[in-house]
N, C-alpha and C positions, 0 to 999 in steps of 0.2 A: 506295362502288364496289366493294369486294370482294363485297358481297351481290349487286350487280347482275350481276357477271361470273359469279358462282356460279350465280345463277338461270338466266341464259341459256345456261351450259353444260348444265345439267340438262335444259332444254327442247330444246336441240340434240340431246342425246344421245337423248332420247325420240322426237324427231321422226325421227333417223336410224335408229333401231331399227325404227320403224313402216314407213319408206320401204323399208328392207331386206326385211321380211317382205312388203310389198306388191308389190315388184318380183319376188320369187321366184314369186309366185302370178298375176301379171298375165297377163291374156288380152286378146285383141284385142277392142276394143269398136266399135260403131258410132258414128258422130258424134252421133245422136240420143240414145244411151245414155251419152255420155262423162261427163256430170255427174249420173247418175242418183242420186236420194235426196238431193242436195245442197240446201239451203235457197235459195228465191228471194227476192230482195230488190226493192223497187219504188222506192225513195226515191233512190238515189244519182244516177242519170242520167235518172230519170223513165221508164225502160224496166223492164220485168220481167226480171231477170237473176239466173242463179246467183251466189253470192258470188265464184265464181272469175272472172267476167266483169265485176263491178262496178268502177268506177274509183276506189274508196275503200274505206277500212275500215269495217266496219258491225258494231255490236253489236245483235243481235236479242233482245229480251225478250219471251217469249211469255206467254200467259195463266196457264199453270201456274207459270212463275216468278213472276209478279206475286203470285199466291195465296200461294206458299209463302215470299215475302220478309218478309211482315208489314208492308210499307210501307203509310202511310196517306195518301200524296199522291205526285203525279209526281216532285216533287223528290227524295224519299227514294229512289225506284227508281233514280235516276241515280247514286246511290252505287255501284251494281254495274257501271258502265261505267268502264274504265280512262281516266284522265286527268281525270275530273270531280271536283269539290269541291262539297260540299252543306252548308248551314248555314241557321240562322235569324238574320236580321239584326237591328239595333237595333229595327226597328218590328215585330218578330214574325214577318215574312213569310218563308216559305222562299226561298232563292235557290240557283241552281246556276250553275257556270261550268265551262268546258272550257280547260285549259292556263294557268291563272292569269288575269293581267289582271283581278283581283278588284276588286269595287267593292260599295257597299251597294245599287246599282241597275245590275247588270251588263248589257251590251247585246251584240249580235253573234250570239245564238243563236236560230235560227228553230224555233219549236215549230209544228207543224201537227197538227190534229185531223181526220180525214177531209178533209184538203185545206185546212181553214180555219187561217189564220194566227192565233196567239195574240200577236202583236206588239202592244203598246199604246202609241198615241201618249200616252195619258194619264198613264202611269206612267213617265216619263223616257225613252221610247222603247225599253224593255226588254219584259220579260215579267211581267205581274201574276199571279205564281205563286198567290196565294190565289184568284184568280178563274179559274183553269183550269176550263173548263166540260165536264169529264168525270168521270164516277166510275171508280174503277179496276176495278170489276166489269164494265164495259161493254167494256173494252180487250181486243182479240183479240191484238195484238202491237204492239211498239214497235220501230222501226228508228232507231237513233242512228247517225248518220254522224259519225264522229270525224275532224273536219277541215273546213276551209272548203268549202262547197259552194254558193257564189255562182254558179257556172257553170250550176247547174240551178234555184235559187230566188232569185237576187237578193241584194241588199246585206245583208238582215237575216240571211242564212246565212253571215255573215263568219267565224265560227268553227266552225259545224256545224250539223246539223239533227237535230231530234227528231221523227220522223214517227209519229203515233199512229193506228192503225186500229181502229175499234170493230167489234164483231160486226154481221153483217147481221141485221136484225130476225127473220129467219127462223130464226136459230140461237138465239134466247132466247125461245122460246115458253113460255107459262106464268106462274106467279107465283113470284117470289123475295123473300124477307124476310131482312134481316141486321141484327143487333143486336150492339153491343160496348159493354162498360163496364170502365173501369180507374181507376187512380189518376191524379193530376195533372189531374182534371177530365175525363179521357178519356170521351166518349160519341159513340156513332155509331148512327144509325138509317137504314135504307134499305129501299126497296121497288121491285120492277120487275114490269112486267106486259107480256107479249108476247102478241099476238093476230093473227088474220087478219081483215082487212076487204076482202071481195071477194078480188081477186087480190093485194092488197097485204099486206105483212108489217109490223106496227106495234109498237114498242116504247115505253113510257112509263116512266121512272124518276124517283125522287126520293130524296134523302138529305140528312141533316144531319150535321155534324161539329162537335165541341167539344173544346177543351183549354184548360189554364191558361197555356200558352206556357212561357217560360224561367224557371227558378227564381228567385224573388226579384225578378221584373220584372213590371210592369203591362202584359201583353201577351196576355191571354187572347184567344181568338178563336172565332167561331162562323160556320160555312159552311152554306149551303143551296143545293142544286141541284135543278133540274127539267129534264129533257130529253125530247125526242120525236125518234123516228127512224122514218121510213116508207120502204119500199123498194117501189116500184111498177113491176111489169113493164109495158113498152109494146110487146109483141110478142116475137119470138124473139130480137132482137139488141139492143133498146132497153130502158133502165131509167132510172126517175126516182127520185132520192133526195132526201128531204125531211128537213132536220134544223132543230130549234128548241130553244132552251133559255134558262133564266135562272139566274143565280148571284148570290147575296146573301152579303156579309160584314159582320160586326160584329167590329171589332178594338179592344182596349184599347190605350191608348198613354199616354205622358206620364211625369213623375217628380214625386214628392211634394215635393221640395226645389227645384223649378224653376218659379217663378211664370210665366215666359214660355212654359213647355211643361208644363202642369198635367195632372194626371190626367183622363182623358177617354175617350170611346169614339167612334170614327168608323166611318162606314159606306162601302161601295162596292157596286157592283152591275154586272151584265153581262147584256145579253140579245142573242140573235143568231137570225137566220133564214137558212137556206141551201138553195139548190136546185142539184142537179146532174144533168145529163143525159148518159148514156153511150151510145154504139153501139159494140158489138164484134163483130169478124168472126172466123171460125174460124182465119184465118191469123195472128192476133195483131195485126192492124191495128185501129184504132178511132179514135173521135173523142169528145171530152167538152167540156162547157161547164158552167161553175159560176159562180154568183153569190151573195154573202154580204154582209148588212148586219149590223154589230155595233154596239151602242150601250153606252158606259160611263159611269158616274157615280160621282163621289167627293164625299163630304160630310164636312167637318170644320170645325165652327165652335166657337170658344171665345173666352175673354177672357184676354189676356196682361197680366201686370202687372209693373211694374218700379218699385219705390219708390212714389212717389205717382202714377205714370202708369198709366192703365188703358186698354187698347187692344183693341177687338173684332176678331177676325180670322176671315175666312171663306174656307176653301179650296175651296168649291164649284166643281167642274170637271166638264165633261161632254165627251164626244167621240162622233162618228159616223164610221164607216167603211163605205164602199162599195167592194166588190172584186169584179172579174169576171175570168175566165180561160178561155181557149180552148186546147185541146190536140189535137194530131193526131199519130197514130202510123202509120207506114207502113212497107212492106218494099220499097225501090226494086230490090233484087237479092236473089239467093240469100245472098249473103254480108253484106248490110248491113241495118240497121235504123235508122230515123230517127224522132225526135220532135221536134216543133217546136210553138211556140204563142205566144201574146200574153196579156198581162194588163194591167189598169188598177187603180188604187188611188186613192181619194179620201178623205183625212182632214180633219175639221174639229173643232177643239178650242175650247171656250169656257171661260174661267176667269180672271176679272179679277185675282184676287190673284196668279197665276202669270205672267200676260201683260200687266197693266196696260191692258186693253181689254175693252170689252163685246162687241166684235166677235169673230167666230170667226178663229182662226189656221189656216191650211191648208197642207197638203202634198199634192201630186198626183204620182203616179208612173206612167209608162208603161213597159212591159217587153216585149221579144222574147226568146225563149229557144230554144235547139235543142241536140240532141245526136245524133251519128252514131256507131253501133257498127258496126265492120268486123271480120269474122272471116274471114280468108283461109284459114285452116286450123284444125284443131281445137287446134293448139298455140298460136295467137296470137289475142288479142283487143285491139283498139285503140278507145278513146273519145275523141271529140273534142267539147268542150261549149263553149258560148258563151251569155252573157246580156248583152244591151244595155238599159240603163236610161236613162230621162230623167226627172230629179226637179226639181221646182219650188224646192227649197231648195239645188240644186247644178246643175252642168252634167252632161252626159251621161257614162256610165261603161260600161267593158267588163269582164267577168269571164270569161276563158277558162281552159280546162283541157285538157291532153293526159294520158292515161294508157295505158300499154301493159302488158298482162297476157301473161305467158308461162308455159304450163301445162307444168311439169316432168313431169307424170304425170296420170292421171285424178284424183288426189287432192292434187296439190300445185301451187301457183302462185306465181310471182314477179310482183310489179307495181311499177312505177316511174311516179311522176306528177309534173307540175308544174302549178301554177295561180296565178291572180292573183285577188284579190277586193278590192272597194272598199266601205267603209261610209259611207253618206251620214249627216251629221249629223242628229240627231233635232230635233224642234220645240223641246225643252227646251234643248239645246245651241245652237240658232240663234236662237230668238225669246224665250226667257224674260226677263221684267221683273218681278221680284218686289219690289214696292214696299209698305211697310207705313205706312198712315195718311198724313195730310197735314197741314202746319202752315204758317201765314204768318209767316215769320221776321221781318216787321216788328215783331211783338210782343216780339222780342229786340233790336230795333233793329239788325237786319242786313239788307243790301240784297239778299237772295237770293230774295225772293219766296216763293211757296208751293213748299214742298219736302216730299219724304217724311221721316217720322220716322226710318225705318230703310230701308236697302236691302239685300236678299238677293242675288238673281240679277239681272244686268243685261247679258244676252248681246249682244254686238257683231255676232255673225253672220258675222264675218270668219274663216270656216273652210274648210279644204280636206278632202276625203274621207280617212278613214283607208285605208291599203293594206296588204294582207298578200300577200306572195309565199312560196308554199309549195312546198318539195321533199320528196318522200317515197318510201320504198321499203317494200313491204309483202311478207310471206310468208303464205300460207294453206295450212294442211294439214288435210285431213279424212280421218282413217284409220278408217273406218267399221268394218272388222272388229275394230279393237283398241279401238274406243270412244273414240279421241282425237281432239280438235279443237284446233287451235292457229292463232291469228291474231296476227301480229306487225307493227308498224308503227314505223318509224324516221322522224324527221321534222325538218325545219328551216323554221320559220315566221318571216319577217322582217316586223315591223310598222312601218310608216313613218307618222309624223304622227298618233300617238295623241292622241286629244283629251283635254285634261287640265283639270280646273277649278282656277282660280287666283284668288287673292285679290289684287285691286288697290286702289290708293289713289285715292280721289276727289279731284278738284281744284275749287277755287271756280270758279264759284258752285254747282256740282253737289254741295252737301254734304248730309249727313244732319244733321237737327235734333237728334238725340241725341248726335251726335259734337260738334255746335257747343257744346253745353252744357259740353262739357269742352275747349273751344277747339282742336278738331281738326275735320277735315273729313269722315273716316269711310272705310270700305272697301266693297267690293262683290265679288261672284264673277262672273268671266267665264269663258269656254271658249277655249282656244288649242290649235293643234296643237303639243304641247310635248315630245314625247318619241318616240324610235325604240327598238325593242327586237327581240332575236333569241331566239327559243324553240327550244331544241333537246332532244332527247330520244328515248326509245324506250319503247314501251308494248306489253303483250302481254295476251291473254286465253287460257287453256287450260282445256279442259274434258275430264274422263275420266269414262267410264262403264264400270267394271270389269263390271258386271252391269245388268240392267235396272232394279233396284230402287235402285241406288246412283248418285250423281253427285257428282264433285269439280270445284270450279272455282277457278282461280287467276288474279287480275288483278293486274298490277303496272304502275305508271307511274314512270319515272325522267325528271325534267325539270330543265333548267338554263335560267335566264333572265338575259340581259345587256342592260341597259337604258342609254340615254343621253339626258339631258335636253337640251332645245334650248338654244342661246345666249340666246334670248328669255326662257326661264324662268329661267336663271341671272341675267340682267340684272334680272329683276324681283325675284327674292329667292333668294340662294344657298342659304339654309337650307330654303326650300321645294323647290328643284330637288334637293337631295340626299335630302330626304325621299321625293319622287316616284320617285327612282331606287331608293332602299332598298325602297320598297313594291313596285314592279314585279319588282325582283331577286328578291324573297321571296314573290311572289304565288302560287307554287305550290311544294309541298314537294318536296325532292330526291327523295323515295321515298314511294310510296303504295302499300298492298297490300290486297287483299281475298282472303280464303280462305272458301269456302263448301263445306258438306257437306249434301247432301239424301238422305234414305233413306225408302223406302216400307217400312213394317213389315208383317210377317205378317197383322196384324189389318186391314190397309187403311190405317191411319193414316200420317201423313207427318211426319217431324221434319226441320227445317232449322236449321243452326247456321251463322252467318256472323260473321267476324272481320274488322275493319277496323283499318288502322294507318296514321297519317300522320305525316310529319315536321313540324317547325316551319314556319310560313308566315303571311303577312299577308293578312286580308281588306280592311283598310282602310289609308290612309296613317298613321293615328295608333295603330292597335292591332295586336297580333300574337296568334297562337294557338300555344301551345306544342305540342310533339309529344303525340299522344294516341292511345289505341286504344279500341276499342268492341266489345262482342260482343252479337249479337242471337240470339234463340232463339224458334222457333215450333214447336208440337206441335198437330197437327190430327187428329181422328178422325172419318171419315164414318159415318153411319149410315142405315138405311133402315126405314120403317114402311109397308109396303104400297107404295102409288104415291108416297109422299112421301118424299123425301130430304132429308138434312140434313148439317150438319157442327158440331162443337164444337172450339173452338181456344183455345190460350192463347198469348199473344206477349209477350216481354220484350225490351225495347231497353235497351241499356247495362248489362249485367250487371255490367261492371267497376267500376260506381260513378259518381258524378257527374264531368262532365268538360266542358271548354269547347270548342266547335267554332267559334265565331265570334269571340270575344274572350277572351283570357286575361288580358292586361295591355297596358300601353304599348308601342308598338313600340321606343322607345328604353329600353333596359334600365336606363339610369341616370336616366330621367325619372320623375317622378311618375305614377301611374296616372291615365289621363284619366277613366275611368268604371270602374265595378264589373265584375268578370268576369261573363260570361253562362254560367252552368252549366246543364247538362241532367241532371236526376235520372233514375235508372233508371225506366222506365215498364213497367207490366204491365197488360194487359187480357184479358178473356175474350171470346170471339167466339161467336155462334151463328147459324147459317143454315139456312133451311128452303126448299126448292124443291117447290112443289105443281104 
């Protein structure tokens, strides 16, 4: 706590000094020039707004930051956002969460790539991080909305939004080739071609990525991506955007000493096609229409053995998603802007092992949304937003938001906001029925008929929506003359009815055959609304550019979580309820810090040094991560040979030595270790880029 107070006092002093200098030299500005040179964000309200007018806190990661970060995937980039936790899970997949509520398959974070949702009905209703269908080379900017944004994007934006905007194809003309090679099996190959086809600008890119995963685990991965983007002008005000792509994943999994989960390699893939038409007017009004179809496929077939029993298991699962959205932006008066629209989404998932049926299980969502911005004067901006959703797995829901911004000066803003969001249960939480094998119990002289050998999930579907009520206060200071930028967010987020997986006892005659062999009936996993929690804290990001060639960034998040398991959860198992409370109470570190220095050298090269420090926390109910720190370094030197440009770089991650980011030990300090720690070794690789 002393560190927190000290940090905030330093920031307050810096901001106050900058404000004093600004006030002394302040001159009258026109309304149009009031926010000159300030960044514009597109994602918070769906309106293009200066940061000062946006109804939420936003971290913007631009292409230059992406290049100098040394990150190899999207999840790694989110380490640079205050409040985010990133790791690689048991399965070797990268995962990211905001403000705790950690899980092996976290949900509630909306990822958008050029307007396309990365929500996956196939992967537990979360994000399939290994199937993110964009190369980091193609990203122009990322806007991370820190806090619930369901008022603009619906229930999947329960905890926040990561909106990725790729370069227009006209900005990436020519040929680009990229190669990287390093230890731990790191290997990357990428190529991009940009061209003109008539009036259209077209980009085609392909890349492969490999690595050996976590130290001493069988979780090496190989990703392949192919993407196409075409930007076609249709006159002075209209444009057609065509996107298509395919992503392939091969991932090793399993354990040497676990016959029911043996060493193997599974595969997953995703392909998509998207068409977006936009019409823009000079006054800022416009209309857009988008349609996207996404197909996902997951294949994991193996033979599980337990003693003399051999059981073939096939997790072959596929999904189809169709999504369409209409959006209209208009200016009703000189003081107001309005955006409104409607969307539909249809999901169909087939997977007999997960859902105990050959038929598709479905989820249909209809949505209406809108946001009104009112600027009665240059000192005040008010945003009122609302999303209405009708979901086939639940009843209708509303997600309202009210935010008021008061501009203390042309460079300083105070913001206060309240919002409510509701997360609709996923297909996994509502419909999963994971039955293994079948056996006629008459052979055992038992009257139970044909029963499963074993039951994993058996969802009752008796769930209510999760609800989060958010109150927040924000401060934004952009002192251009001093090179200082400061964004502070204080928040209280109350989550009601968090959906929790629980192990329940089977009752005759619905027994598992394997349990009957030991004269028991067996257990299964269901989902219930089993917990309430309150998340409180303060986070900030500060950036200082003392000169054009130097940039320092400090991000910190201080978080406290208090949770309470429901009476139903305690009635089922007091031990489980206590473990669930302990998990959520510790699902975010009390303090997390990022320090970053970027320097452009006289030779034109760029060096970046990033330091992360996290307190102890838990990713899962049964395991914990001890406090750790990590240092990353990247050094790059550009060169030119005639018309050809290039770059040579070296990147090192984890210079401090091996450390665990997902699991250090059992959550109970007095308990035996449930599984071996997951350590990450230092990684070093060389990169080479040519642009022709």
